[in-house]
Each structure stands twice: as structure tokens, then as C-alpha cells.
C-alpha positions as CSV (number, residue, x, y, z in Angstrom):
1,X,106.5,69.6,108.5
2,X,106.9,70.8,112.0
3,X,104.4,69.7,114.7
4,X,105.2,73.0,116.4
5,X,104.1,75.0,113.3
6,X,100.9,73.0,112.9
7,X,100.0,73.5,116.5
8,X,100.7,77.3,116.3
9,X,98.5,77.6,113.3
10,X,95.7,75.5,114.7
11,X,95.7,77.3,118.0
12,X,96.1,80.9,116.9
13,X,94.0,80.6,113.8
14,X,91.9,83.5,112.4
15,X,90.6,85.0,115.6
16,X,94.1,86.5,116.3
17,X,94.1,88.6,113.2
18,X,90.9,90.3,114.3
19,X,92.3,90.9,117.8
20,X,95.6,92.3,116.6
21,X,94.0,94.3,113.8
22,X,90.7,95.7,115.0
23,X,88.6,97.8,112.6
24,X,90.1,101.1,113.8
25,X,93.6,99.9,113.0
26,X,92.4,98.5,109.6
27,X,90.9,101.9,108.9
28,X,94.3,103.7,109.7
29,X,96.1,101.2,107.4
30,X,93.6,101.9,104.6
31,X,94.1,105.6,105.1
32,X,97.9,105.2,104.9
33,X,97.6,103.3,101.7
34,X,95.2,105.8,100.1
35,X,97.3,108.7,101.1
36,X,100.5,107.0,100.0
37,X,99.0,106.3,96.6
38,X,98.7,110.0,95.9
39,X,102.5,110.2,95.7
40,X,103.0,107.5,93.1
41,X,101.4,105.6,90.2
42,X,101.7,102.2,91.9
43,X,99.1,100.1,93.9
44,X,99.6,98.8,97.4
45,X,97.6,96.1,99.2
46,X,98.0,94.9,102.8
47,X,96.9,91.3,103.6
48,X,97.0,89.7,107.0
49,X,96.2,86.0,107.4
50,X,95.9,84.8,110.9
51,X,97.0,81.2,110.2
52,X,97.0,78.6,107.5
53,X,94.5,75.8,107.5
54,X,93.6,72.8,105.4
55,X,95.8,71.9,102.5
56,X,98.2,74.9,102.7
57,X,99.0,74.0,106.4
58,X,99.4,70.3,105.9
59,X,101.5,70.9,102.7
60,X,103.7,73.0,104.9
61,X,103.2,75.9,102.5
62,X,105.9,78.6,103.3
63,X,104.7,82.2,103.8
64,X,106.4,83.3,100.6
65,X,104.5,80.8,98.5
66,X,101.3,81.8,100.2
67,X,102.0,85.4,99.5
68,X,102.5,84.6,95.8
69,X,99.1,82.9,95.8
70,X,97.5,85.9,97.4
71,X,99.2,88.3,94.9
72,X,97.8,86.3,92.1
73,X,94.3,85.8,93.6
74,X,93.9,89.6,94.3
75,X,95.1,90.3,90.7
76,X,97.8,92.7,92.0
77,X,99.8,91.8,88.9
78,X,97.1,93.4,86.7
79,X,98.0,97.1,87.0
80,X,98.7,99.5,84.2
81,X,102.4,100.2,85.1
82,X,103.3,96.7,86.5
83,X,103.7,98.5,89.9
84,X,101.4,96.6,92.2
85,X,102.8,95.5,95.6
86,X,101.3,93.2,98.3
87,X,102.5,93.3,101.8
88,X,101.5,89.9,103.3
89,X,101.6,89.0,106.9
90,X,101.2,85.4,108.1
91,X,100.5,86.2,111.7
92,X,100.9,82.7,113.2
93,X,104.5,82.7,111.8
94,X,105.0,86.5,112.2
95,X,106.4,86.3,108.8
96,X,106.1,89.3,106.4
97,X,106.5,88.8,102.6
98,X,106.4,91.5,100.0
99,X,105.5,90.4,96.5
100,X,105.8,93.1,93.8
101,X,105.0,93.2,90.1
102,X,107.8,93.0,87.7
103,X,108.0,96.8,87.0
104,X,108.7,97.9,90.6
105,X,110.5,94.6,91.5
106,X,113.1,95.3,88.9
107,X,113.8,98.7,90.5
108,X,113.8,97.6,94.2
109,X,114.9,94.0,94.1
110,X,114.7,91.2,96.6
111,X,117.2,92.8,99.0
112,X,115.2,96.1,99.2
113,X,112.0,94.3,99.9
114,X,113.7,92.0,102.4
115,X,115.0,95.0,104.3
116,X,111.4,96.4,104.6
117,X,110.1,93.0,105.8
118,X,112.8,92.6,108.4
119,X,112.0,96.1,109.8
120,X,108.4,95.2,110.1
121,X,109.1,91.9,111.7
122,X,111.3,93.7,114.3
123,X,108.3,95.9,115.3
124,X,106.0,92.8,115.5
125,X,108.4,91.1,117.8
126,X,108.0,94.0,120.2
127,X,104.2,93.8,119.8
128,X,103.9,96.9,117.7
129,X,101.8,95.5,114.9
130,X,100.1,98.7,113.8
131,X,103.4,100.7,113.8
132,X,105.1,97.9,111.9
133,X,102.5,97.8,109.2
134,X,102.3,101.6,108.8
135,X,106.1,101.7,108.7
136,X,106.1,99.1,106.0
137,X,103.5,100.9,103.9
138,X,105.6,104.1,104.3
139,X,108.7,102.3,103.1
140,X,107.0,100.7,100.1
141,X,105.4,104.1,99.3
142,X,108.9,105.8,99.2
143,X,110.1,103.2,96.8
144,X,107.1,103.5,94.5
145,X,107.3,107.4,94.7
146,X,110.9,107.2,93.7
147,X,110.5,104.8,90.8
148,X,106.9,105.4,89.7
149,X,106.0,109.1,90.4
150,X,102.4,110.2,89.7
151,X,101.4,110.4,86.1
152,X,98.3,112.6,85.8
153,X,95.3,112.2,88.0
154,X,95.5,109.3,90.4
155,X,93.7,106.3,89.1
156,X,93.0,103.8,91.9
157,X,93.1,100.4,90.2
158,X,92.9,98.2,93.3
159,X,91.0,98.6,96.6
160,X,92.9,100.3,99.4
161,X,91.2,98.4,102.3
162,X,93.3,95.7,104.0
163,X,92.3,92.1,103.5
164,X,91.9,89.9,106.6
165,X,91.9,86.2,105.7
């Protein structure tokens, strides 16, 4: 466990997520998810966590493991076509993780998701958080549209609004 990581998480904590993602930005992210879901039969969620605290921090929980916890907690795995995707940003680490249900994950694979994450992280390094998230949503939407085109009327199984933890 790195003292540097603990310090970063304790100092940045949750207030930073609200500053980087004010309500107007969250509204645009929600709109992008809603609009994107009209092009496929999958479900997309965006989750930003300012920093880890308590047990996850002191257990040195990696962002990937935390993203899996969030995926499960938000029941993203519980979609009709096994096509749920969470884009998880751990802001204190500037680490993006994409966790996808088995149906879409089998089509895109770890390499495809990793490519989207790295593109988002590049935008974040230049301070372009909104552009990075919207670009990530667009890339995930393209994959879902390619592998899970719409099937009848759109049925929104999960909320579209971003989650700020």
C-alpha cells in the first residue's frame, strides 16, 4: 500500500467529483447515455467515485476490483441480453475501468475495452473530463450498436443518470 495513494485519496476525496462533474455536465452525460441507448439493446451506466475511503482504501483495493463491486451493486449484470456496461472512473487515481456483462464482453473483449479506457484517460490527463467521458460513452455505444442492435421498442432497464459516489 502506497502512502502516496492514501494521501491522494484522503486529500482529494469526494468533493473533487462534484467540482469536476457539476450538474450541467452530469446532465449532458445522462443525455448521451439516453440517446446512445436508442441505437442498441444494451444498457450503459457511468459511475464516478472521487476517492476511496475506509476499508477499500486501506485494503488498497485496485480500481478494477472496485469497478466490479460497483457493477454488481448496481445490478448491471441483470439485463435481458447480458449487455450491460459500466464505465467507472476513480478520480483520485484517474483510472477508468469498463466492466461489461458476459454477452457484450465476449464480443468486444478486454483489449477493446482497454482501448476505450486509455483514450478516456488521455483526455483526463489534459483536463478534458467531460470530453473524455462523452467520448467513452460514444465508443461503448458503437460497440453495443454493432453487436446488440435495437430489438423492437427501446426498453430502458437501468437508469441513465450518472452515479457520483
